[in-house]
PAKOLVEX-303983 format. One record per residue (C-alpha): residue in three letters; x, y, z. Coordinates in steps of 0.001 Angstrom, whole numbers, padded with zeros to 6 digits. Example, Ala and Ser with C-alpha at 12.3 -4.5 7.8 and 13.67 -1.06 7.14 Angstrom:
REM residues 2
("ALA" (012300 -004500 007800)) ("SER" (013670 -001060 007140)) 
REM end
This chain:
REM residues 386
("MET" (000395 -000014 000038)) ("VAL" (002736 002430 001042)) ("GLY" (004461 001639 -002378)) ("ILE" (001498 002637 -004490)) ("VAL" (001237 005949 -002465)) ("PHE" (004896 006718 -003221)) ("ALA" (004341 005517 -006897)) ("LEU" (001341 008269 -007282)) ("LEU" (003591 011198 -005540)) ("GLU" (006329 010208 -007871)) ("LEU" (003810 010424 -010542)) ("LEU" (002203 013790 -009553)) ("ASP" (005234 015399 -008113)) ("VAL" (003461 016741 -005155)) ("THR" (006573 017302 -003000)) ("HIS" (006305 020550 -004900)) ("CYS" (002677 021239 -003560)) ("LEU" (003715 020653 -000484)) ("ASP" (006389 023589 -000317)) ("LYS" (004059 025627 -002547)) ("PHE" (000430 025380 -000971)) ("ASN" (001737 024122 002606)) ("ILE" (-000739 021591 002564)) ("ILE" (000135 019977 006115)) ("ARG" (-002527 020844 008134)) ("VAL" (-004630 019880 011234)) ("ALA" (-008347 019590 010310)) ("LYS" (-011160 020097 013001)) ("GLY" (-012030 016270 014428)) ("SER" (-008443 015240 014299)) ("SER" (-007276 012616 017250)) ("MET" (-004635 014239 019789)) ("LEU" (-002299 011764 018163)) ("SER" (-002859 012964 014644)) ("LYS" (-002642 016514 015423)) ("ILE" (000982 015702 017249)) ("GLY" (002054 013666 014412)) ("CYS" (001418 016016 011656)) ("ARG" (002575 019183 013665)) ("ILE" (006000 017271 013988)) ("LEU" (005884 016374 010390)) ("LYS" (005593 019808 009133)) ("ARG" (007781 021365 011424)) ("VAL" (010774 018858 010580)) ("GLY" (009602 018757 007017)) ("SER" (009810 022462 006510)) ("ASN" (013392 022225 007415)) ("MET" (014390 019925 004975)) ("LEU" (012424 020283 001755)) ("ASN" (015134 021609 -000122)) ("LYS" (018277 019540 001369)) ("ASN" (019811 016393 -000569)) ("GLY" (018440 013048 001032)) ("SER" (015154 014400 001996)) ("ALA" (013194 013161 -000797)) ("LEU" (011951 009935 001192)) ("LEU" (010847 012181 004189)) ("ASN" (008840 014283 001825)) ("LYS" (007038 011713 000589)) ("LEU" (006098 010227 003769)) ("ILE" (005112 013608 005075)) ("ILE" (002644 013636 002034)) ("SER" (001488 010222 003007)) ("ALA" (001092 011068 006416)) ("CYS" (-001464 014007 005585)) ("LEU" (-003594 011427 003193)) ("LEU" (-003772 008892 006138)) ("SER" (-004509 011461 008313)) ("PHE" (-007891 012264 006212)) ("ASN" (-008943 009174 007208)) ("ALA" (-008363 009878 010965)) ("MET" (-010167 012940 010955)) ("ALA" (-013633 011117 010407)) ("SER" (-015828 011721 013112)) ("THR" (-018193 009524 014667)) ("SER" (-020302 007879 012323)) ("PHE" (-024277 008850 012604)) ("GLU" (-027314 007392 010443)) ("TYR" (-030243 009803 010673)) ("ASP" (-033039 007235 010241)) ("GLY" (-035264 007727 013247)) ("HIS" (-033581 004847 015253)) ("PHE" (-031585 006061 018581)) ("VAL" (-027912 004502 018677)) ("ALA" (-026347 005534 021785)) ("SER" (-022878 005894 020321)) ("GLU" (-023859 008246 017805)) ("TYR" (-024852 010990 020143)) ("ASP" (-022065 013416 022022)) ("LYS" (-024792 013882 024943)) ("VAL" (-027276 011525 026206)) ("PHE" (-029841 012369 029047)) ("SER" (-032748 010317 030703)) ("ILE" (-036452 011819 030970)) ("ASP" (-038669 011059 033897)) ("TYR" (-042252 011474 033632)) ("TYR" (-044756 012126 036925)) ("TYR" (-048001 010798 036879)) ("GLU" (-050653 009650 039386)) ("THR" (-049796 007835 042378)) ("SER" (-051064 004194 042508)) ("ALA" (-050499 001065 044413)) ("SER" (-048269 -000267 041651)) ("ASN" (-046178 003162 041371)) ("PRO" (-046378 004895 044690)) ("THR" (-044296 007855 043513)) ("GLY" (-045726 008520 040454)) ("ILE" (-042507 008598 038733)) ("ILE" (-042209 006984 035261)) ("HIS" (-038512 006446 034279)) ("GLY" (-037047 005479 031212)) ("GLY" (-037253 008460 028667)) ("THR" (-034359 009607 026615)) ("LEU" (-033074 013081 025308)) ("ALA" (-030021 012930 023106)) ("LEU" (-028006 015543 021054)) ("THR" (-025202 015153 018593)) ("THR" (-023150 017259 016141)) ("TYR" (-022692 015399 012778)) ("ASP" (-021354 016776 009352)) ("GLY" (-021847 020644 010065)) ("LYS" (-025509 019898 011261)) ("GLN" (-027301 019121 015024)) ("TYR" (-029175 016409 015481)) ("MET" (-031954 015458 018462)) ("TYR" (-033738 012365 019452)) ("ILE" (-036491 012245 022052)) ("SER" (-038492 009235 023328)) ("HIS" (-041196 008525 025814)) ("PRO" (-040627 005945 028887)) ("LEU" (-041541 003006 027449)) ("ASP" (-043904 002511 030810)) ("PHE" (-045960 005266 029367)) ("LYS" (-046213 004757 025822)) ("ASP" (-044265 001907 023322)) ("LEU" (-044463 000709 019862)) ("SER" (-045991 -002590 020524)) ("TYR" (-049463 -003163 019403)) ("SER" (-052043 -005900 017910)) ("LYS" (-055716 -006185 016783)) ("GLY" (-057217 -006311 020338)) ("ALA" (-055086 -007083 023496)) ("ASN" (-052892 -009696 022813)) ("ASP" (-050122 -010799 025013)) ("LYS" (-048125 -012224 022125)) ("TYR" (-047676 -008617 020562)) ("SER" (-048328 -006009 023252)) ("VAL" (-045715 -005671 026036)) ("GLY" (-046589 -004416 029758)) ("TRP" (-050172 -003059 028507)) ("ASP" (-051669 -005294 030988)) ("GLY" (-055067 -005858 029119)) ("GLN" (-055646 -001874 028543)) ("SER" (-056210 -002035 024695)) ("SER" (-057143 001381 023863)) ("GLY" (-053863 002644 022776)) ("ASN" (-052282 -000520 021498)) ("ASN" (-055192 -002197 019547)) ("LYS" (-053657 -001240 016157)) ("LEU" (-050990 000832 014528)) ("GLY" (-053093 003558 014413)) ("GLY" (-053529 003579 018098)) ("ALA" (-049519 003619 017953)) ("ILE" (-049215 006622 015909)) ("ASP" (-052143 007862 014626)) ("SER" (-053037 011223 016894)) ("GLU" (-049423 011061 018588)) ("PHE" (-047307 014262 018553)) ("MET" (-044902 016459 020486)) ("GLU" (-044700 020193 020657)) ("LEU" (-041356 021542 021379)) ("THR" (-039925 024695 021786)) ("LEU" (-036486 025047 020845)) ("THR" (-034039 028067 021252)) ("SER" (-031347 029237 019098)) ("ASP" (-028983 032617 019800)) ("ASN" (-032129 033787 022010)) ("THR" (-034843 033115 019202)) ("ALA" (-037434 030730 020059)) ("TYR" (-039199 028114 017540)) ("LYS" (-042371 026507 018643)) ("VAL" (-042961 023429 016718)) ("ALA" (-045419 020311 016904)) ("PHE" (-043778 017189 015270)) ("ASN" (-046669 014460 014258)) ("PRO" (-045417 011210 012788)) ("LYS" (-049479 010279 012074)) ("LYS" (-050509 008199 009245)) ("GLY" (-050091 008818 005549)) ("ASP" (-052324 008954 003119)) ("LEU" (-052002 005445 001537)) ("GLY" (-052830 002985 004360)) ("ASN" (-051387 002866 007840)) ("THR" (-047864 004328 006947)) ("PRO" (-046072 006687 009153)) ("HIS" (-043868 009371 007251)) ("ALA" (-041525 011628 008064)) ("GLY" (-042004 015500 008396)) ("SER" (-040815 018940 008204)) ("ARG" (-041444 022569 009565)) ("SER" (-039780 025499 007963)) ("PHE" (-038932 029306 009310)) ("ASN" (-037391 031573 007627)) ("ASP" (-033894 031223 009194)) ("VAL" (-034265 027595 010314)) ("ASN" (-035787 024104 008988)) ("PHE" (-036559 021238 011227)) ("SER" (-037206 017693 009693)) ("PHE" (-037741 014449 011633)) ("LEU" (-037835 010786 011298)) ("SER" (-040021 008733 013692)) ("THR" (-039074 005120 014908)) ("SER" (-042158 004154 013019)) ("ASP" (-040471 005164 009909)) ("TYR" (-037479 003029 011139)) ("ASN" (-039531 000277 012102)) ("ARG" (-041323 000168 008534)) ("SER" (-038336 000143 006745)) ("LEU" (-037228 -003119 008156)) ("PHE" (-039937 -004712 006515)) ("THR" (-039464 -003574 002986)) ("THR" (-040118 -006819 001223)) ("ARG" (-043291 -007280 003247)) ("PRO" (-044684 -003474 003699)) ("ASP" (-048198 -004924 004563)) ("TRP" (-046915 -007111 007685)) ("PHE" (-045889 -003903 009806)) ("ASP" (-049872 -002790 009716)) ("LYS" (-050800 -005761 011470)) ("HIS" (-049061 -005962 014713)) ("SER" (-045695 -005506 016050)) ("PRO" (-043315 -008498 016208)) ("GLU" (-043990 -011173 018650)) ("THR" (-042135 -011316 021937)) ("LEU" (-041207 -013702 024448)) ("THR" (-042924 -014156 027369)) ("PRO" (-041751 -012776 030865)) ("ALA" (-041098 -016592 032143)) ("GLU" (-038861 -016942 028842)) ("ILE" (-036834 -014146 029594)) ("SER" (-034309 -013856 032232)) ("GLY" (-034271 -010534 034337)) ("CYS" (-038043 -009862 033266)) ("LEU" (-039872 -010491 036721)) ("ASP" (-042951 -008080 035743)) ("GLU" (-043898 -007319 032105)) ("THR" (-046096 -004753 033188)) ("SER" (-043328 -002585 034525)) ("SER" (-042220 -002217 031132)) ("ASP" (-038714 -003100 031784)) ("PRO" (-036533 -002854 028778)) ("SER" (-035297 -006521 029142)) ("CYS" (-038828 -007512 028788)) ("TYR" (-038738 -006325 025214)) ("GLN" (-037057 -009541 023272)) ("LEU" (-038474 -010813 020193)) ("LYS" (-039483 -014376 019770)) ("ASP" (-037170 -016339 017100)) ("THR" (-040182 -016820 014573)) ("ALA" (-040329 -016791 011116)) ("ASP" (-042548 -013540 010908)) ("ASN" (-040102 -012003 012958)) ("LYS" (-037003 -012455 010447)) ("VAL" (-036088 -010838 007206)) ("ASN" (-033452 -012511 005003)) ("GLY" (-033177 -014804 007680)) ("GLN" (-032267 -012653 010636)) ("ILE" (-034305 -011543 013349)) ("ILE" (-034971 -007639 013098)) ("ASP" (-033941 -004818 015199)) ("TRP" (-037611 -003716 016247)) ("ASP" (-037173 -000377 018138)) ("PHE" (-040053 -000456 020731)) ("ASN" (-039475 003324 021454)) ("TRP" (-042213 005939 020713)) ("GLY" (-039345 008735 019803)) ("LEU" (-038417 011475 016978)) ("GLU" (-035110 011701 015335)) ("ILE" (-034695 015604 014385)) ("GLU" (-032483 017531 011992)) ("LEU" (-031977 021348 013168)) ("LYS" (-030471 022943 010460)) ("ARG" (-029957 026842 010241)) ("SER" (-029846 028940 007156)) ("ASP" (-026541 030631 007910)) ("ASN" (-025221 027230 008476)) ("ALA" (-024152 027971 012182)) ("LEU" (-024696 025092 014479)) ("PHE" (-028588 025445 016299)) ("PHE" (-027373 025010 019673)) ("GLY" (-023748 025893 019663)) ("ASP" (-021438 024214 021462)) ("LEU" (-023287 021193 023185)) ("ALA" (-021122 021146 026144)) ("SER" (-022978 024102 027416)) ("LEU" (-026283 022080 027713)) ("ASP" (-026935 020367 030997)) ("LEU" (-030113 019253 033051)) ("SER" (-031027 023112 033260)) ("SER" (-031305 023373 029683)) ("PHE" (-034776 021301 029566)) ("GLY" (-038057 022425 030730)) ("TYR" (-041421 021327 030710)) ("GLN" (-044447 023844 029686)) ("THR" (-042929 026540 031474)) ("GLY" (-039794 028792 031830)) ("ASP" (-037310 029672 028732)) ("ALA" (-035425 026845 028556)) ("VAL" (-033247 025797 025515)) ("ILE" (-035278 022617 025146)) ("ARG" (-038815 022722 026431)) ("LEU" (-041474 019821 026253)) ("ASP" (-044738 022065 025466)) ("GLU" (-047518 019306 025009)) ("LEU" (-047625 015736 024058)) ("HIS" (-050355 013274 023246)) ("ALA" (-050276 009628 023711)) ("SER" (-053644 007920 022856)) ("ASP" (-053747 006231 025425)) ("PRO" (-050639 005909 027282)) ("LYS" (-050111 002788 029338)) ("THR" (-050753 004881 032327)) ("ILE" (-054283 005647 031795)) ("SER" (-057553 003795 029862)) ("THR" (-060213 005168 027891)) ("ALA" (-062475 004317 030821)) ("HIS" (-060772 006076 033308)) ("HIS" (-060616 009552 031506)) ("GLY" (-061002 012268 034190)) ("GLN" (-060749 010276 036950)) ("LEU" (-057159 010422 037948)) ("ARG" (-054949 012817 039725)) ("CYS" (-051728 014163 039639)) ("ALA" (-049639 014076 043083)) ("ASP" (-050285 017634 043647)) ("GLY" (-054041 017139 043475)) ("THR" (-054800 018393 039989)) ("ALA" (-056558 016391 037354)) ("ALA" (-054342 014079 035636)) ("PRO" (-054182 014918 031854)) ("ASN" (-056221 012146 029637)) ("HIS" (-053214 011774 027056)) ("GLY" (-049836 013257 028686)) ("PRO" (-047959 013281 031879)) ("CYS" (-048332 015533 035126)) ("GLY" (-045022 016643 034641)) ("ALA" (-041311 015874 033135)) ("GLU" (-037824 016248 034212)) ("VAL" (-034548 015651 032415)) ("VAL" (-032073 013547 034762)) ("ALA" (-028687 012933 034417)) ("GLY" (-027742 009924 032129)) ("THR" (-024554 009163 030091)) ("ILE" (-023718 012646 029171)) ("THR" (-020063 011979 027963)) ("PRO" (-019483 010900 024580)) ("PRO" (-018332 007473 023623)) ("THR" (-014908 006715 024019)) ("GLN" (-012829 006547 020592)) ("VAL" (-010283 004109 019630)) ("PRO" (-007221 005497 017566)) ("GLU" (-007483 004187 013926)) ("PRO" (-004382 002752 012507)) ("SER" (-003525 005688 010437)) ("THR" (-003692 007622 013659)) ("THR" (-001181 005766 015260)) ("ALA" (000745 005624 012019)) ("ILE" (000747 009490 011572)) ("PHE" (002362 009795 015089)) ("ALA" (004817 007273 014466)) ("LEU" (005920 008840 011563)) ("GLY" (006353 012009 013554)) ("LEU" (008661 010279 015829)) ("ALA" (010465 008884 012722)) ("ALA" (010906 012507 011248)) ("LEU" (012143 013664 014735)) ("TRP" (014689 010849 014669)) ("PHE" (015974 011143 010979)) ("ARG" (016444 015394 011606)) ("ARG" (018444 014400 014828)) ("LYS" (020605 012255 012679)) ("GLN" (021067 014377 010252)) ("LEU" (022166 017295 012454)) ("GLN" (024635 014757 014037)) ("GLN" (026006 013997 010692)) ("GLY" (026432 017995 009400)) 
REM end
């Protein structure tokens, strides 16, 4: 591989370009090893470009810079409506507050997600309900084969329409002291029970989104009608180690059964049971919507009131697991006020995995650093000989 690179460099005579255009530079996103290696190479190489015996070193410098473009690649990201923690720079948990009950004396529903990342000059945000409030397990009628933790409450999960038809989230998102109020509604499309992406444009900002329903439907491109019937069949609690009570909506209880219906091309699909939205935030001036994500913390999120950077104003779940149609208007929040029929009494972001995933240096990164050390040794040897 190195020989091929050298041959190309010789053919293009790019050592002159190195001196003329000063192409050895460190791009944003380079690893620390890449930065150190390239800077060493640049400093050493600039003193040796016109000296005899430095042709090989010049080519090594150019090769290192070519290799560095691979090392500069940021963490991969796929905009598809499906949350993958390693794709996000900041991840928080969301708690919903609802009525107290014998099964939930605190009234707290854990397990929602708020995540943010910067990728390819744009920023993305993911937000989802706790599984114990709403999920994407559904069937025609209350059927334990397909619905997880609904405990016989069929109002919200008796069909795909109940899972996505009238569901929405309304958020106020703030950028440079300007607040944008946007409703995200992954409702059915015009042709059958088909979820669809959506977008909302202002003069200076565009918001687009994909829902987890969009992602789930994409898993069945060969059998699009299957998605309309029910979610995949899951194992029973007795078949799952660690799933003691399915009605708690413990994430361990959402395991797919090894059946032909749950497979595409012989592989069990990666069904996403979370009701969530993946949102792309793009400003017309190409500035990052939230700016530096390091400045965002727990106080950056609010529910219905205040001037938080990310504020959840309203949501609709028909119906959530916490209430059935038969109990509309009968339940109370912890403060005694009437509990909403389709939303929580409150919501709060709590500490989650706030640090980005650890990145292992790529082979090219290590190679650049090694070449830098080799250049120092080569330069020292020349000085000793001179």
